[in-house]
C-alpha positions in Angstrom: 92.4 120.0 183.8 95.9 119.1 184.9 96.6 115.7 186.4 96.4 115.6 190.2 99.7 115.5 192.0 100.8 112.7 194.2 104.0 112.6 196.2 105.5 109.1 196.8 108.0 108.5 199.5 111.1 106.3 198.8 109.5 103.2 200.2 106.5 103.5 197.9 108.9 103.8 194.9 110.7 100.6 196.2 107.3 98.9 196.4 106.6 99.9 192.7 110.1 99.2 191.3 111.6 96.4 193.4 108.8 94.5 195.2 105.8 94.9 192.9 103.6 95.3 196.0 100.0 94.8 194.9 98.9 97.5 197.3 100.6 100.0 195.0 99.0 98.5 191.8 96.6 101.5 191.4 99.5 103.9 191.6 101.4 101.9 189.0 98.4 102.0 186.7 97.9 105.7 187.2 101.6 106.3 186.5 101.4 104.2 183.3 98.4 106.0 181.9 99.5 109.5 183.0 96.4 110.0 185.2 98.6 111.5 187.9 101.5 113.8 188.1 104.3 112.9 190.5 106.6 115.8 191.6 110.0 115.1 193.1 112.5 117.3 194.7 116.3 117.0 194.3 116.5 115.8 197.9 113.9 113.1 197.4 115.5 112.0 194.1 118.9 111.8 195.8 117.5 109.7 198.6 116.1 107.2 196.1 119.5 107.0 194.4 121.3 106.3 197.6 118.7 103.7 198.8 118.6 101.8 195.5 122.3 101.4 195.7 122.2 99.5 199.1 123.8 96.1 198.9 120.7 94.5 200.3 119.1 94.9 196.9 121.8 92.8 195.2 120.0 90.0 193.4 116.7 92.0 193.4 117.7 94.9 191.3 119.5 94.0 188.1 119.9 97.4 186.6 120.1 100.3 189.1 120.8 103.0 186.5 117.6 101.9 184.7 115.5 102.4 187.9 117.0 105.8 188.4 116.2 106.7 184.8 112.7 105.4 185.2 112.2 107.5 188.3 113.4 110.6 186.4 111.1 109.8 183.5 108.0 109.3 185.7 108.4 112.4 187.8 108.6 116.2 187.5 111.3 118.1 189.3 110.1 120.7 191.8 112.0 123.0 194.0 111.0 122.4 197.6 112.9 124.6 200.1 112.7 124.1 203.8 109.7 126.0 205.3 109.8 126.6 209.0 106.1 127.2 209.1 105.2 123.7 208.0 104.4 120.9 210.5 107.6 119.2 211.6 108.1 115.5 211.0 109.5 113.6 214.0 112.0 112.0 211.6 113.9 114.9 210.2 115.0 112.8 207.1 111.3 112.6 206.1 110.7 116.4 206.3 111.6 116.7 202.6 108.5 114.8 201.7 106.3 117.2 203.7 108.0 120.2 202.0 107.7 118.6 198.6 104.0 117.9 199.0 103.2 121.4 200.1 105.5 123.2 197.6 104.2 121.2 194.7 100.5 121.5 195.5 100.2 117.8 195.8 96.8 116.4 196.7 98.2 113.3 198.3 101.4 112.1 200.0 101.6 108.3 200.0 103.7 106.6 202.6 103.9 103.7 205.0 106.2 105.7 207.3 104.7 106.2 210.8 106.3 109.6 211.3 104.7 110.9 208.1 101.4 109.3 208.8 101.2 111.0 212.1 101.2 114.3 210.3 98.0 113.6 208.4 95.7 115.8 210.4 98.2 118.6 210.5 98.8 118.6 206.7 95.1 118.7 205.7 95.0 122.5 206.1 97.7 122.6 203.4 95.5 120.6 201.1 97.6 117.4 201.5 96.1 114.1 202.4 98.7 111.7 203.9 97.7 108.1 203.2 99.0 104.6 203.0 99.1 103.4 199.4 96.1 101.0 199.9 94.0 104.0 201.2 94.6 106.1 198.1 91.2 106.4 196.4 93.0 106.1 193.0 91.8 106.6 189.5 88.1 106.4 190.5 88.5 109.5 192.7 90.4 111.4 190.0 87.6 110.6 187.5 84.9 111.7 190.0 86.8 115.0 190.7 87.2 115.7 187.0 83.5 115.1 186.4 82.6 117.7 189.1 84.8 120.4 187.6 82.9 123.1 185.7 
């Protein structure tokens, strides 16, 4: 069985790489042991590269190129083209995460962004659960799902 796919928005990556937010600890553990697969589109990758270069991170991020390389190493590139049939995010900048989640076949889209969270019900028919990081059932759910597979 292949690892379940999880899309992380830019703020979740910042929580993991910059802030060490404990609500994201199960995600960090699953990334470290390869329990999950994390797809990323070029647009999502580019957004991270721009955001991590903001001056407000001066003093918090010592080696920006190392974080970009870490992101590249932890993710798998996926082509996610705009799809007019998908639910529209009220924040157009976040639509790329919706497109990525559906195009990649991700089981979960983790975010703290209100505009994305509002799409939770509308993305369920596409097989995507939109959750806050602390709501993610984590490795225990993956293990249960694997045990149920024939």
